[in-house]
C-alpha positions as CSV (number, residue, x, y, z in Angstrom):
1,S,0.1,0.1,0.0
2,G,1.1,3.7,-0.7
3,F,2.4,5.5,2.1
4,V,-0.3,8.2,3.9
5,G,1.2,10.8,6.4
6,W,4.0,13.8,7.0
7,V,7.1,13.9,5.9
8,D,9.1,16.5,8.4
9,R,12.6,16.1,7.3
10,I,14.9,15.4,4.1
11,R,18.1,14.5,4.0
12,I,20.0,15.9,1.6
13,L,23.3,14.4,1.0
14,P,26.9,16.5,0.2
15,G,27.1,16.7,-3.1
16,G,23.3,16.3,-4.0
17,L,22.2,20.1,-4.7
18,T,25.3,21.6,-6.2
19,N,24.5,25.3,-7.8
20,A,24.5,23.4,-11.2
21,G,21.7,21.1,-9.9
22,V,19.3,23.4,-8.3
23,V,19.7,25.9,-12.0
24,N,18.8,22.7,-14.2
25,L,15.7,22.0,-11.7
26,A,15.0,25.9,-12.1
27,G,14.8,25.4,-15.7
28,G,17.8,27.7,-16.0
29,L,20.3,26.0,-17.0
30,A,20.3,25.7,-20.8
31,S,19.9,30.4,-20.9
32,V,22.8,32.6,-21.2
33,A,22.5,36.4,-21.5
34,C,25.6,38.1,-23.3
35,W,25.8,41.9,-22.4
36,G,27.6,44.0,-24.4
37,D,28.6,46.7,-27.3
38,S,29.4,46.3,-31.0
39,L,31.4,43.2,-30.3
40,T,28.9,41.2,-28.9
41,E,26.2,42.4,-31.0
42,G,28.3,40.9,-33.9
43,T,29.4,44.2,-36.2
44,G,32.2,43.3,-38.9
45,G,30.7,39.3,-39.2
46,T,27.6,37.9,-41.0
47,P,24.5,37.9,-38.8
48,A,25.2,33.9,-38.9
49,G,28.7,34.4,-37.4
50,R,28.2,36.6,-34.7
51,W,29.4,35.0,-31.5
52,P,26.3,34.5,-29.2
53,D,24.2,33.0,-32.0
54,K,27.2,30.5,-32.9
55,L,27.4,30.0,-29.0
56,R,23.0,29.3,-29.5
57,N,23.8,26.6,-32.2
58,T,26.0,24.5,-30.1
59,R,23.2,24.2,-27.6
60,V,20.6,21.6,-27.2
61,P,17.0,22.8,-28.8
62,H,15.4,23.9,-25.9
63,S,18.6,26.0,-24.9
64,G,18.6,30.4,-25.1
65,V,21.4,32.6,-25.4
66,Y,20.3,36.4,-25.8
67,N,22.6,38.8,-27.9
68,G,22.2,42.1,-25.3
69,G,25.0,43.7,-27.5
70,V,24.4,47.1,-29.1
71,G,26.9,49.1,-30.8
72,G,28.5,52.0,-29.5
73,E,27.3,51.6,-26.0
74,T,29.5,52.2,-22.8
75,S,30.0,49.6,-20.0
76,T,27.1,52.6,-17.7
77,Q,24.7,52.0,-20.9
78,I,25.2,47.9,-21.3
79,K,24.4,48.5,-16.9
80,V,21.4,50.7,-17.2
81,R,19.7,47.8,-19.8
82,A,20.8,44.6,-17.8
83,L,19.7,46.1,-14.7
84,A,16.3,46.9,-16.0
85,D,15.7,43.2,-17.7
86,T,14.2,41.6,-14.6
87,I,13.9,38.5,-16.7
88,R,17.5,37.1,-17.6
89,K,18.5,38.4,-14.4
90,D,18.3,34.8,-13.2
91,W,20.3,33.5,-16.6
92,T,23.6,32.8,-16.6
93,A,25.4,36.1,-17.8
94,V,28.6,37.1,-19.8
95,I,29.7,40.1,-19.2
96,W,32.0,42.0,-21.9
97,V,31.8,45.7,-21.1
98,G,34.2,48.6,-21.4
99,R,35.8,49.2,-24.9
100,N,33.9,52.0,-25.6
101,N,34.9,54.2,-22.5
102,L,38.2,51.6,-21.4
103,T,40.1,54.9,-20.5
104,S,37.5,55.5,-17.2
105,M,38.6,52.4,-15.3
106,S,36.9,53.3,-12.2
107,T,33.6,53.6,-14.1
108,V,34.1,50.6,-16.1
109,L,34.6,48.3,-12.8
110,A,31.7,49.9,-10.8
111,D,29.1,48.9,-14.3
112,V,30.6,45.7,-14.1
113,A,30.2,45.3,-10.0
114,A,26.5,46.5,-9.8
115,M,26.1,44.0,-12.8
116,V,27.0,41.3,-11.1
117,A,25.4,42.5,-8.0
118,N,22.2,42.3,-9.6
119,L,22.1,39.0,-10.5
120,S,20.4,36.3,-8.5
121,H,23.3,33.6,-8.6
122,N,27.5,33.9,-9.2
123,R,27.1,32.1,-13.0
124,F,28.8,35.1,-14.4
125,L,31.7,35.6,-17.2
126,V,33.5,38.5,-17.4
127,M,35.8,39.3,-20.4
128,S,38.4,41.7,-21.2
129,V,38.7,44.2,-23.4
130,T,40.6,43.6,-26.5
131,N,42.8,45.9,-28.3
132,K,42.7,47.0,-32.7
133,S,44.8,45.0,-34.6
134,D,46.2,48.2,-37.2
135,G,49.0,48.3,-35.4
136,T,47.9,52.0,-32.9
137,E,46.7,49.9,-30.4
138,G,50.0,47.9,-29.3
139,P,52.7,48.2,-26.4
140,G,53.4,51.9,-26.4
141,S,50.2,53.5,-27.5
142,G,48.3,55.1,-24.5
143,T,45.3,52.6,-25.3
144,Y,47.3,49.8,-25.0
145,D,48.0,50.8,-21.5
146,S,44.3,51.5,-20.5
147,I,43.4,48.3,-22.3
148,I,46.3,46.2,-19.6
149,A,45.7,48.4,-16.7
150,L,41.9,47.5,-17.3
151,N,42.2,43.8,-18.0
152,A,44.4,43.5,-14.6
153,A,41.9,45.1,-12.5
154,L,39.1,42.8,-14.2
155,A,40.9,39.6,-13.2
156,A,42.1,41.1,-9.7
157,T,37.9,41.5,-8.9
158,Y,36.8,38.8,-10.7
159,P,39.6,35.6,-10.4
160,N,37.0,32.9,-11.0
161,N,34.9,34.2,-13.2
162,Y,37.1,36.2,-15.5
163,F,38.8,34.7,-19.4
164,D,41.1,36.6,-21.0
165,I,40.0,36.8,-24.1
166,R,41.9,39.7,-25.9
167,S,45.4,37.1,-25.2
168,S,44.0,34.3,-26.5
169,I,42.5,35.9,-29.8
170,V,46.0,37.3,-29.8
171,A,47.7,33.5,-29.3
172,S,45.1,32.0,-31.7
173,S,45.4,34.2,-34.5
174,A,48.9,34.7,-34.6
175,G,49.0,38.3,-34.0
176,S,52.0,40.4,-34.2
177,G,52.8,43.6,-31.6
178,D,50.4,41.5,-28.9
179,A,47.2,42.3,-30.8
180,P,44.9,40.1,-32.7
181,A,45.8,39.4,-36.4
182,P,44.0,41.8,-39.2
183,A,43.0,38.4,-40.4
184,W,40.7,37.4,-37.6
185,T,39.4,41.3,-37.7
186,A,37.0,43.9,-39.9
187,A,38.4,47.0,-39.9
188,G,41.2,46.4,-37.2
189,L,38.3,47.0,-34.0
190,H,35.8,44.4,-34.8
191,F,35.9,40.5,-35.7
192,N,35.1,38.5,-38.4
193,D,33.1,35.2,-38.8
194,T,36.4,33.3,-37.9
195,G,37.0,35.7,-34.6
196,Y,33.8,35.2,-33.4
197,A,33.7,32.0,-34.0
198,H,36.7,31.5,-31.9
199,I,34.8,33.6,-29.2
200,A,32.1,31.2,-29.0
201,T,34.3,28.5,-28.6
202,Q,36.1,29.8,-26.0
203,V,33.1,31.0,-24.4
204,G,31.5,27.6,-24.2
205,A,34.4,26.3,-22.9
206,F,34.2,28.3,-20.1
207,L,30.7,27.6,-19.1
208,R,30.9,24.4,-19.8
209,N,33.8,24.0,-17.6
210,K,32.0,25.7,-14.7
211,R,28.9,23.1,-15.8
212,W,26.7,26.3,-16.3
213,Y,26.8,25.7,-20.1
């Protein structure tokens, strides 16, 4: 016969309710919100080449990846949009901001902190700011120094949630002068489909390693 009565105590075994497990039970494991500027929007690539779209295409059919990239926006403008989105605060977040106001380090750091604090979880990835491939933002330039300093600050603030996509692109594209190879970019700053495909691969690998993907 079936059990009839009350259960007043449930034992949860260690590791039985991991962060990833909670997300899965809530139905949010397959949802990722990508917040950024034109580099997230996909400027320079084809519509099918945008890295959030490539990320989406590698996932199970019921998954969702939101492209929250808007060209020209500063970290503050991106933050405002992210904080106003009450639905995707529960989604895993990829934060790629600061390119359009990279000399304002304190502002970028404060904006990223606000975006992270607005999440209802700790499943977020912060990516480094990239430099142009045209030789104008290499070592010795003021912009390069600002980028390196900002990225170092982001890495120090989020050691477990940071990925240096800039260095990954430079190395994988066989770039010179500590900059991406022109063959991976469009007009120097933005990436083409090859560059965006690499970004999607690296983001996917990071999220899978964390069991957020």
